N, C-alpha and C positions, 0 to 999 in steps of 0.2 A: 505492499500498499504506500504509494505515495505521499510526499508529508500536504499536500494543500489536501487529500483525501481525508488526512488521517485527523488533522489539524479541525477539518469540517465535522467527524465524528465524536470526535472531543467535547467540544462545544454543543454537541445536542445532547451530549449527559446533562445539561443541565436545564432541558424542556422538558423532563417531570418537575420541575419545582413550578414553574405557570402553565400546563397543560390544562389541565383541570380549569381553573378560575377564568382562563379564558373561553375554552367553548362554554361554562357555562355562561358568560355574557353572551356570547353568541346565538347562545339559546334562546337564553333572555328578549334577544332581537331578533328570533323569529331566522337565523340565519343557519341551526343546526337543526334534525329531525330529532324531538324530543323523546322518541323510541330505540334510536336508534347510537346516538351521540357518542357513546361510548366504545365505539367500534375504532375511535380513531384515538382510543388508548389500547388498540391490540385485543381488545374482548371483543371477544364472535360472540353475535348475536344468533350462528345458526351451527347445525352439524355440520361437521366433514362428511361428505358421503365416501361408502366404499370408494374404491379404485383406483383407477389415475387419475391426476386433476391437473387441469393446466390452469393457470392463474394470470391472469389476461389483465392490466391497468390503460386505461385512458384518463386523460385531464376534462375536456371539454365536452359539451351536452353531442356533438355533433361526433366527437372521435370515439364517444362510448359506442353510441351508437351503431358506427363504423364497425365496429369488433363483431357486429353479430351476423355479418359475410364470413367471415374467418371462420367463427364458432358453426357456422353451417358448414364448409369447407372441412375443417379438422372432424366434424361429427359423421359426414359420408365416407371419410377413411377409416374412422373406427369408432361406431355405434356406441362403445362401452364408457366410451371417455367423459368425463366431466370436465367441470368451467366455474372459474372463482372471476366475477368479473369487477375492480376495484376502482373505483373512483372519488372528488372530494368532496363534491357541490352538492348540496341537496336536490336542486331540481335534477341533476343526471339519474339521481336516485331515482327521483319519481316518474322521469320520462322512460327507464330504463326496467322498473318493476312490472309499466304496462306493456313491454316488448320482448321478455325473458324470452330467450331461446330454451327450447327441452334440453336437462339437465343441467340446469346452469342457474349460478345464484349469485348476488350482490353483495357487496360489503364496499365500506369505506377504507380507503386506505389509512392504516395508522400515521399517526404524524411520524416525522425521521428522528426516530431517538430509537437508540438499540433499544432496551427495556418494551415500549410497544411494540417495534418489531420481531423482537425475538419471542414475544409471547405471540404474534399473528403468524410467525410460522410454526411455530411448535404446533397450534394448533390446527392448521389447512395444511401442512406437509406440503405445498406443491411438486408436482414431476417435473415442469416447468414452468419458467417465468415471462411473458409478453408482453415487453413493452411499445406503446403506440405513440405515433405523434416524434415530439423532441421531449419532453418533457420528464424529464430523467430524476430520481428523488433521489442524490449518491447514497444518502445512510440505507434506503431499500434494499438499493443495488447490492450493494459490500453485503448486505448480513443475507440474501440471497443467494449473491456465489460463496459465500461463508459457510452456507447453511448446504453445499453441494446441488444448489438449484443450476441448472443451466437459464442462461439468459436468452432473449432475440429480442430486436427492437425492429419492429414491423412498419408501414405507412410513415415513416421517416419524412419530415419535410423540413426545410432550412434553408432559407433565402438568405443570401447577401448581408443584409443586416442582422439577420440571428446568427451566422454564423462570425460576424465580425465582434460581435458582444460576448458570444462564447471563448472565443482565441486568446479573448484576456488571462482565461483560466484556462488554457491551452493542458495543463498539467492535470489538472480535476479531470478535464475530457477525454483525456490519454486513457487515466486510468481507469472512469469507466467502462469508456468503452472494450477495450481489451479486458474485459471479461464479460462479454458478450461473444458469441457460439455463432449467432447470425446476425445480418444485419441486413435492411430490404429497405431502400428508400424510393421514393412515390417517383422522382424523375433525376435525370441525370445530373443536374447543377446541386443536389441535397447529396448526391451519392457523391461528387468529389469534395463537398464542402467536409462531410464523414469522416472520410479519406486523414483528410486533412489535419483532423481533428484526434486522429487514431484511430479510427474504427475498424476494422482489418475484414479490409475486400468485401466492401458495403455493393448488395447488387442493384436493380433499377426491378420495379415488381410492381409500378402503377399505384393507385388510391385505392383503398380499403374502402370509402366510401362508394367507390361507384358498384362493390357487389355487394352491399350490403341489400338482408328485404325489405321488405316494403313492410311500411309502420304501421302498427297493428289499427283497427280501430271497432270503435264495439259497432256489433251489428245492430242493437234495437237503437242508438241513436242516431246511427246511419238510414234505418228506415224513417226513423222522426224528419230529421232535416230531408232528406230525401220529398217526404210530402209536404212541410212548411214551404220549401223551393220552386215548390211543383210548376210549371211554367216561366218561372224566368229565368234570364240568363246571369252568368255568374261566373264570375275570376276574383283571383286571388291575390294579395300583396303575403308575403310569406316573410317572418324572421325579417322583420320591417324595422329601419331607425327613422330618425325625420326627415334624413337627406332622401327618400324613397317616399314618405308619404306624401310629400308637397306635389310632385307629379301625379303621383298616384292619384290623388283626390280631384286633380287638376283634370285628368284626362278623363275621370268618370264621371264629373259635373258635364262637360262635354257630352261624353259618351249617352246620357241618361235625356239628352237634345231629342238624340236617334230614337234611342230605347229607353222609357221610363219606366218599364221593370228592371229594369239593370241592379245587378248586388255587386257591389265591392266588398269581398270580406278581408280585413285584415288582421295578422297575425302578428302580432311586435314581438320583437324577440326578448324583449323584457314589460313584462305585464303589467307591473305595476304604471306604464308610460300610458297606460288606456286613457284618465281625464286628459290627460294634456292630448293624445290624438283627437277625443271627441271633441273639445274647445275647437281643435282646429278644425273639424268640421261643418259643425254649426257656423262656425265663423263664414264657410262658403255658402251657407246657407243649405245644407244639404242633414237627410235626419238619420240619425246616429243608434244603434243599440249597442250594449256590450255584455256579452255572454253573462255575466257575473249578475246580472242584470235582469235577463231576459235571453235563455239558453237558447231559442232556436228565434231567427229575423220576422219578424209579421211583416203582412205585408207592402204596409209604407216607410219601410225602414231602406233608408236608400246603402246607406253602409254599416258593417257587422262587424266588429271589433272582441277578437277574439282574446280577451285578456285571462288567458289559461294557458299553462305546458300540457304538452300531450297530446293536442288534439288535429295537429296538424294530418295525421292518416287519416283521420275523418275528409278534411280538407283537399286532400290534395284528390283523392277518390272522387268528391263533390265538381271539384269544379275543372274545366277542361284546361283552362289555363292559369301559368302562375307568373309573377312579376317576382324575379329573387330580391330579396332584402340584401343590404348593404351593399347594392354595384351601383349606388349613385352618391355614393360618399366615405369617407378614409377608414371606414372598417374593410372594405375591397373586398366583398363576396360574402355569401352563405353557399353550403351544400347544394348544389343543384340536382344531385342525383335521387336525393329522396321524393318530387314529384317524377323525374326521372323512372321510379320504378312504379310506377300507377299511372303510367301512359297519360303523365299531367306534361301538356305543352310548354314551355319554356320562354319566357323573357325576361330579360337583363338589360342592366347600364352597363355604363363605360368602363366604372370599378371593379375588378374583378383579380385583380394580383393573387388573390389568397386560394383560388379555385383557377388561374390562370391555364393549364393543361386541362384541366373538364370544361371548361367550355368550348376551348379552342375543339377538343373531340366532339362537341357538342353541336356548336354553331357550324363544326365541318361537314357534318352529316346529315345537317338539316333537322335537328333535331328541336335546338334553339334560336333564336334570333337576339341580337344586341340593338337596343333602342335609346333614343336621349329621348329627356323630356318632352322636346317637340314631336316627335315620332312614335312617341308611346299612344297615342290616340290613335290614329289610324292604325296601328297595328292591331289594337283589339278586335278594331273592323275584320280581318282578315279570318277564313277557314284555316285552324288549326287540326285539324283530323291526324295531315298526312304525320307537319310535328310530334305529334303528342302516339304515336306510331312507330317512328322510326327513335324517340326517344325511349320509348318501351324495350327495344331491339337492343340499343348501344346496354342499358342496364341489363339485360338478358345474359349476352356476353360477355360481359364483363367478372357473371357470376362464372362462368367455366374457368376464367384464368386464373383463380384461386388455388386448383387443385394442385401444380406445383409446389409452391408456399406453404399448404399446409402438411405436404408429405414429410417435406424438409423438416418441418419443425416437428412435427412426428416422430422423425427419425433421430433426433436431440436428447428425448426419451429415453433410446434403446440401450 
């Protein structure tokens, strides 16, 4: 162990002194799960299943959901495998609970202190540890390696800015990456950055998000919404930010002049922003409703705000067309494969750096279309059936590409 990682692990020995009080304050603020917050102290809330167990970790909500495609590919090659998915955010746990694959459990990742990690590893005894994207917890990586657990990094993504930040601690990252037996990147640029930080022979295997199974939807709620929306034209703005909502609302106001029954559904990235979105909608003279107050859009509702997590599986099924949020501002885009997997046509703005390769593939196949605030209105009026069919076909093809990666991961446990 190099001095940087050693110093980090030494410092984290003090973390248990403050961990419980900090978590209790977060709990009081509604930022932790009341029933499960002690998982972050390494205290499991579920039993370990019998048989081989693969532990997979991701941070963001989209990254956690993307793991489902890899889990499906692993399970297809060995149906007896069990899976443990860890994440850190309460929202990711809530959405993952509705989308858990078979033989899969979710827990919160313990805080990065030896005491908590040793407790976690002693209970779960994973046969393989798979980390996704670029967020590595040094203590957890070192603890798993020290316990003899094979390590793999998949779906890695690291742009030039992220590489520059990590290069300042090159020794720490070289120490961490040296412990991984398999490293798979989303693109060639990421593979080069990982190699420069000491990753052993990183391969390029594409994005896991393209191969993720469709988001779940409650059949009863689906039927109720279909009844409520009968005869109405619908389009969706998903995972939105303020920069996306302004052009969408303006385009929808113009669309209503042609189609008075049209409905725009806005699913904000942060549901707590619903009051601000509602105020902006009213200021434009449009009628608005929020799911938290009116679960199903009324006939007079022109804009429906989905101020809750976990509903995108419903709306991607109901809407023939989705405008992807984050593509008109500094967020630089959200995952376009979630609507693609459900045969939903895709529009996006010009700001797509976070998913540049993904949007390039979709745009190139005619499965998605770039728009500006000025062209959004006319794009809404097009026939999107062919675009939706191409999006679904690309998503299906991506699932087949995971088989070689899954086989290599299973081979690490031999």
